C-alpha positions as CSV (number, residue, x, y, z in Angstrom):
1,K,-40.8,-1.2,-17.4
2,I,-41.8,2.0,-19.1
3,T,-40.4,2.8,-22.5
4,K,-39.7,6.1,-24.4
5,K,-42.8,5.4,-26.5
6,E,-45.0,5.5,-23.4
7,L,-43.1,8.5,-22.0
8,V,-44.0,10.8,-24.9
9,P,-47.8,10.9,-24.4
10,L,-47.4,10.6,-20.6
11,V,-45.1,13.6,-20.3
12,R,-47.1,15.6,-22.9
13,D,-50.4,15.1,-21.2
14,L,-49.0,15.8,-17.8
15,A,-47.1,18.9,-19.0
16,D,-50.2,20.3,-20.7
17,W,-52.3,19.8,-17.5
18,V,-49.6,21.3,-15.2
19,R,-49.1,24.3,-17.6
20,L,-52.9,25.0,-17.4
21,H,-53.5,24.4,-13.7
22,H,-50.0,25.0,-12.1
23,P,-48.1,27.3,-14.5
24,D,-45.3,27.9,-12.1
25,D,-44.5,24.1,-11.8
26,R,-42.6,21.7,-14.1
27,V,-42.9,18.0,-14.9
28,A,-39.9,15.7,-14.7
29,I,-39.8,11.9,-15.2
30,I,-37.1,9.7,-13.6
31,K,-37.1,6.5,-15.5
32,Y,-35.7,3.1,-14.5
33,A,-36.4,-0.1,-16.5
34,K,-35.2,-3.7,-16.3
35,G,-37.0,-6.1,-18.7
36,G,-37.8,-9.5,-17.5
37,S,-37.3,-8.7,-13.8
38,S,-39.3,-10.4,-11.1
39,L,-40.8,-8.8,-8.1
40,H,-40.1,-11.8,-5.8
41,T,-36.3,-11.7,-6.4
42,D,-35.1,-8.7,-8.5
43,W,-37.3,-6.1,-6.8
44,Q,-37.9,-7.8,-3.4
45,P,-37.9,-5.0,-0.8
46,D,-37.4,-5.3,2.9
47,G,-40.1,-2.8,3.8
48,T,-37.8,-0.2,5.4
49,T,-36.0,3.0,4.4
50,S,-32.8,1.0,4.2
51,S,-31.8,-0.5,0.8
52,G,-29.2,-2.9,2.1
53,A,-31.4,-6.0,1.9
54,D,-33.5,-5.0,-1.1
55,G,-33.3,-6.8,-4.4
56,P,-30.8,-5.7,-7.0
57,C,-33.3,-4.0,-9.3
58,Y,-34.9,-2.1,-6.4
59,R,-31.5,-0.9,-5.2
60,C,-30.6,0.3,-8.8
61,F,-34.0,2.0,-8.9
62,Q,-33.4,3.9,-5.7
63,E,-29.9,5.0,-6.9
64,T,-31.4,6.2,-10.2
65,V,-34.0,8.2,-8.3
66,A,-31.4,9.8,-6.1
67,A,-29.2,10.6,-9.1
68,G,-32.2,12.1,-10.9
69,L,-33.1,14.3,-8.0
70,R,-29.5,15.5,-7.8
71,A,-29.5,16.4,-11.5
72,L,-32.8,18.3,-11.2
73,R,-31.5,20.3,-8.2
74,A,-28.3,21.2,-10.1
75,D,-30.1,22.2,-13.3
76,P,-29.6,26.0,-13.7
77,A,-32.8,26.2,-15.7
78,L,-34.7,25.0,-12.6
79,V,-33.4,27.5,-10.1
80,G,-36.0,28.3,-7.5
81,L,-37.9,25.0,-8.0
82,A,-37.6,22.2,-5.5
83,P,-38.1,18.7,-6.9
84,R,-40.9,16.7,-5.3
85,I,-41.8,13.1,-6.0
86,A,-45.4,13.2,-6.9
87,G,-46.0,9.5,-7.7
88,M,-44.6,6.2,-8.9
89,L,-45.6,4.2,-12.0
90,W,-45.3,0.4,-11.8
91,I,-45.3,-1.8,-15.0
92,Q,-44.3,-5.3,-14.1
93,G,-45.9,-8.7,-13.4
94,E,-45.2,-11.1,-16.4
95,S,-42.1,-12.5,-14.8
96,D,-44.0,-13.5,-11.7
97,T,-46.6,-15.6,-13.5
98,D,-44.9,-18.8,-12.4
99,G,-47.4,-19.5,-9.6
100,Q,-44.6,-20.0,-7.1
101,H,-44.8,-16.7,-5.1
102,D,-47.3,-14.6,-3.3
103,Y,-47.4,-11.6,-5.7
104,A,-50.0,-9.7,-3.5
105,A,-47.8,-9.9,-0.4
106,N,-44.7,-8.9,-2.3
107,L,-46.4,-6.0,-4.1
108,K,-47.9,-4.7,-0.8
109,L,-44.4,-4.9,0.8
110,L,-42.9,-2.9,-2.1
111,I,-45.6,-0.2,-1.7
112,T,-44.9,-0.1,2.0
113,D,-41.1,0.3,1.3
114,V,-41.8,3.0,-1.3
115,H,-43.9,4.9,1.2
116,Q,-41.3,4.5,3.9
117,T,-38.6,5.8,1.5
118,Y,-40.4,8.5,-0.5
119,G,-43.4,9.4,1.5
120,D,-47.1,8.6,1.1
121,I,-47.0,9.1,-2.7
122,P,-49.6,7.7,-5.2
123,F,-48.5,4.3,-6.6
124,F,-50.0,3.5,-10.0
125,I,-50.1,-0.2,-11.0
126,S,-50.4,-1.2,-14.7
127,G,-52.4,-4.4,-14.7
128,L,-51.6,-7.4,-16.8
129,S,-53.8,-7.3,-19.9
130,F,-56.3,-9.8,-21.3
131,N,-54.8,-8.7,-24.7
132,Q,-51.6,-10.6,-23.7
133,T,-52.7,-13.8,-25.4
134,V,-49.6,-15.8,-24.4
135,F,-51.3,-16.0,-21.1
136,T,-55.0,-15.7,-21.8
137,K,-54.9,-18.3,-24.7
138,G,-52.2,-20.5,-23.3
139,S,-52.4,-23.5,-21.0
140,A,-54.7,-23.7,-18.0
141,G,-51.7,-23.2,-15.8
142,A,-50.6,-20.1,-17.7
143,R,-54.1,-18.6,-17.4
144,N,-54.4,-19.4,-13.7
145,A,-51.0,-17.8,-12.9
146,F,-51.9,-14.8,-15.0
147,E,-55.2,-14.4,-13.1
148,Q,-53.4,-14.7,-9.8
149,V,-51.0,-11.8,-10.5
150,R,-53.7,-9.7,-12.2
151,T,-56.1,-10.2,-9.2
152,A,-53.3,-9.4,-6.8
153,Q,-52.6,-6.1,-8.7
154,K,-56.2,-5.0,-8.5
155,T,-56.7,-6.1,-4.9
156,V,-53.5,-4.4,-3.6
157,A,-54.4,-1.2,-5.4
158,S,-57.9,-1.1,-3.9
159,R,-56.7,-1.9,-0.4
160,N,-53.7,0.3,-0.2
161,P,-54.5,4.0,-0.9
162,P,-53.2,6.1,-2.4
163,C,-52.8,3.5,-5.1
164,A,-54.6,3.1,-8.5
165,F,-55.0,0.2,-10.8
166,I,-54.6,0.9,-14.6
167,D,-56.9,-1.3,-16.6
168,T,-55.2,-2.3,-19.8
169,D,-57.9,-4.6,-21.3
170,G,-59.3,-2.1,-23.8
171,A,-59.0,-2.7,-27.5
172,D,-56.6,0.3,-27.8
173,F,-54.0,-1.5,-25.6
174,T,-52.7,-3.5,-28.6
175,V,-50.0,-6.1,-28.3
176,R,-47.2,-7.3,-30.5
177,P,-47.4,-10.7,-32.3
178,D,-45.5,-12.3,-29.4
179,G,-48.6,-11.9,-27.3
180,V,-46.8,-10.4,-24.4
181,H,-45.5,-6.9,-25.0
182,F,-47.5,-3.9,-26.0
183,D,-46.8,-2.6,-29.5
184,Q,-46.1,1.1,-30.2
185,A,-49.8,2.1,-30.2
186,G,-50.4,0.1,-27.0
187,Q,-47.5,1.7,-25.3
188,Q,-48.7,5.1,-26.1
189,M,-52.1,4.3,-24.9
190,L,-50.6,3.1,-21.6
191,G,-48.8,6.4,-21.3
192,R,-52.0,8.3,-21.7
193,A,-53.7,6.1,-19.2
194,F,-51.0,6.7,-16.6
195,A,-51.3,10.5,-17.3
196,A,-55.0,10.4,-16.8
197,A,-54.7,8.5,-13.5
198,A,-52.0,10.9,-12.3
199,I,-54.1,13.9,-13.2
200,T,-57.1,12.6,-11.4
201,T,-55.0,12.1,-8.3
202,L,-53.4,15.6,-8.5
203,E,-56.7,17.4,-9.0
């Protein structure tokens, strides 16, 4: 999920770039978050434009996007501007480190479904981080499951353009004492990393 702390630098960096290079455009973020959700169950897509067989979180996400677009179209301050989905940011994976599901296949199917539903938009994947010590310094089983999901994220991103993998291993991606969640500085760094990737794609 993406939090408000990540949204601040993300929106600021994107807005500054758009203001400079596309002064007639605006930036809007439609946010949906559900902590602790799994791709294999909560987000499981059916790979089509229909949402009837999708997982509950993915259905709620699509409803949130539809509501967000309606709100933008109805906003009197945006008269003359037509909202267009420019990309999707994906932060998820920890709940799938149980080693019981094919994360690569499920993620590829989600991207296929997103492209069927919203067009061939860039899909930005935040990778699991080596700074998440609950995995990297845990049991051999935890490390192996972590590596499987992380490798899947990188592989799917490289093989399914227009996708991009966001590397979160740098020292600036700091984590809370729980060894799982990014702290405030780490979240803000993630927002900046997403903005940088999006700007590279839009240029």
